[in-house]
C-alpha positions in Angstrom: 25.8 -8.7 167.7 23.9 -5.2 167.3 21.6 -5.5 170.4 24.6 -6.6 172.5 26.5 -3.6 171.7 23.3 -1.3 172.1 23.4 -3.3 175.6 27.2 -2.5 176.6 26.2 1.1 175.6 23.2 1.8 177.3 24.5 -0.1 180.3 27.5 2.5 180.8 25.3 5.4 180.0 23.1 4.3 182.6 25.5 3.8 185.1 27.1 7.4 184.2 23.9 8.6 184.8 23.5 7.2 188.2 26.8 7.4 189.6 27.6 11.2 188.4 23.9 12.9 188.0 22.6 12.5 191.2 21.2 16.0 191.4 19.5 15.7 188.3 18.5 12.1 189.5 16.7 13.6 192.6 14.9 16.5 191.0 13.7 14.0 188.2 12.5 11.4 190.9 10.6 13.9 193.0 7.8 14.4 190.7 6.9 10.7 191.3 7.6 8.5 193.9 8.2 5.3 191.5 10.5 6.8 188.7 13.8 6.2 190.7 12.7 2.5 191.2 12.0 2.3 187.3 15.0 3.8 186.5 17.1 1.4 188.8 15.5 -1.4 187.8 16.0 -0.5 183.9 19.5 -0.2 184.5 19.9 -3.2 186.3 18.0 -5.3 183.9 20.5 -4.0 181.1 23.4 -4.5 183.3 22.5 -8.3 184.3 21.7 -8.9 180.6 25.2 -8.0 179.4 27.2 -10.0 182.3 24.9 -13.0 181.5 25.7 -12.8 177.7 29.5 -12.2 178.9 29.2 -15.3 180.9 27.5 -17.5 178.4 30.0 -16.7 175.9 33.0 -17.9 177.9 30.6 -21.1 179.5 28.3 -22.1 176.5 27.7 -25.5 177.9 26.1 -23.4 180.9 24.2 -21.7 178.5 22.9 -25.0 176.7 21.9 -26.2 180.2 19.8 -23.5 181.1 17.8 -23.4 177.9 17.5 -27.2 178.1 16.1 -26.6 181.6 13.9 -23.9 180.4 12.6 -26.2 177.3 11.6 -28.8 179.7 10.0 -26.9 181.9 7.7 -25.5 179.0 7.4 -28.9 177.7 5.9 -29.8 181.2 3.4 -27.0 181.1 2.4 -27.1 177.4 3.7 -30.3 176.4 5.5 -29.2 173.2 5.9 -31.5 170.3 9.0 -32.5 168.7 10.9 -31.2 172.0 14.2 -33.5 171.1 14.3 -31.7 167.7 13.8 -28.1 169.7 16.7 -29.3 172.2 19.2 -30.3 169.5 18.3 -26.7 167.3 19.1 -25.0 170.6 22.4 -26.8 171.0 23.3 -26.0 167.2 22.4 -22.5 167.4 24.3 -21.9 170.6 27.4 -23.1 169.3 27.2 -21.4 166.0 26.6 -18.4 167.9 29.5 -18.8 170.4 32.2 -19.7 167.3 30.9 -16.9 165.5 31.5 -14.3 168.1 34.8 -15.9 169.2 35.8 -15.2 165.6 34.6 -11.8 165.7 36.2 -11.0 168.5 39.6 -12.7 167.8 40.0 -11.5 164.2 37.9 -8.2 164.1 38.7 -6.5 167.0 39.0 -3.1 165.2 35.5 -3.3 163.8 34.4 -4.1 167.4 36.0 -0.8 168.5 34.6 1.1 165.9 31.4 -0.5 166.0 31.4 0.8 169.9 32.1 4.1 168.9 29.4 4.5 166.2 26.8 2.7 168.1 27.6 5.6 171.1 27.2 8.2 168.3 24.2 7.0 167.3 22.3 6.6 170.7 23.9 10.4 171.1 22.1 11.5 167.9 19.1 10.2 168.9 19.1 11.6 172.6 19.7 14.9 171.2 16.8 15.0 168.9 14.1 15.3 171.8 16.3 18.2 173.1 16.0 19.9 169.8 12.1 19.5 169.4 11.8 20.8 173.1 14.1 23.9 172.0 11.7 24.0 168.8 8.5 24.3 171.4 10.1 27.1 173.2 11.2 24.8 176.4 14.7 24.6 177.5 16.6 21.9 176.0 16.9 19.7 179.3 19.6 17.7 178.1 20.7 16.1 181.5 17.0 15.1 182.2 16.3 14.2 178.6 19.4 11.8 178.6 18.3 9.9 181.8 14.8 9.6 180.6 15.9 8.4 177.2 17.8 5.8 178.6 15.2 4.3 180.5 12.8 4.5 177.4 15.6 2.9 175.1 16.0 -0.3 177.5 12.1 -0.7 177.8 12.0 -0.9 174.1 14.7 -3.7 173.8 12.4 -5.7 175.1 10.4 -6.8 172.4 6.7 -6.8 173.6 5.5 -5.1 170.3 6.7 -4.2 166.9 9.0 -1.1 167.2 8.0 -0.5 170.8 4.8 1.0 169.4 2.5 2.1 172.2 5.1 1.2 175.1 7.5 4.2 174.0 4.3 6.7 173.5 3.2 5.5 176.9 6.8 6.0 178.7 7.5 9.3 177.2 4.5 11.0 177.9 4.8 9.7 181.5 8.2 10.8 182.0 8.7 13.6 180.2 5.5 14.9 181.8 7.4 15.4 185.0 9.9 17.9 183.3 7.7 19.7 180.5 4.4 21.4 180.6 1.4 19.3 180.3 0.2 21.3 177.5 2.9 20.5 174.9 3.5 16.8 176.1 1.1 15.3 173.6 2.7 17.1 170.5 6.2 16.9 171.5 5.6 13.0 172.1 4.1 12.9 168.4 6.6 14.8 166.6 9.3 12.9 168.7 7.9 9.5 167.6 7.1 10.5 164.1 10.8 11.6 163.4 12.6 8.8 165.2 10.2 5.8 164.4 7.6 6.4 161.8 9.6 8.4 159.3 11.9 5.6 159.4 8.9 3.0 158.2 8.0 5.4 155.6 11.7 5.9 154.1 11.9 2.1 154.4 8.6 1.6 152.4 9.5 4.0 149.6 13.3 2.3 149.3 11.8 -1.2 149.3 9.4 0.2 146.6 12.3 1.6 144.5 14.0 -1.6 145.0 11.0 -3.9 143.8 10.6 -1.5 140.7 14.3 -1.9 139.7 14.2 -5.7 140.0 11.1 -6.0 138.2 12.3 -4.2 135.5 15.4 -5.8 135.2 13.9 -9.1 134.9 11.3 -7.8 132.3 14.4 -6.6 130.1 16.0 -10.2 130.3 12.9 -12.0 129.5 12.7 -9.5 126.4 
């Protein structure tokens, strides 16, 4: 559900950026002829994902048939073992997901609204970090341009090609931000941006995990004594 809310918010933000920020869009795309195509393609991909998701929720049988066809096509090419078991698992998981989502929407509407609100705040807080870094590096904040660029990067990172989007995020940020900030500071900017938003999370998560493991180990040791 988290990714669904992300998709809805990013799709809405992308639509806003394209419909109401045309002047900034044109200025951003002028430095690279393909950037406009990439941004439109990214937004269309997210929008299609959300639409397909909504349709599949209302028509789970259609989703089952589509997944069955995909599984059979994969089986013809790679000859998967236990195909029937895989198809049964697909049917079961689609039903579980549909039932859980229906219960969530029918009985947790307030939670869904609050989830959308806090998801919006989450993405806004992430997007604003890049502008604050630019100010710290002696550059204009480029709020609008940075907003548009990070929508594209966020959409690309939603595709699980690498863990945490490693490499993809850095390459995308370097390519896109080089259009609006001096090339001499692009490297340090991307390094700081990625350090704050990704690698710092890994470090804090590791420390938290170690604290939890140590606490559980001491608790078990006390019980054994």
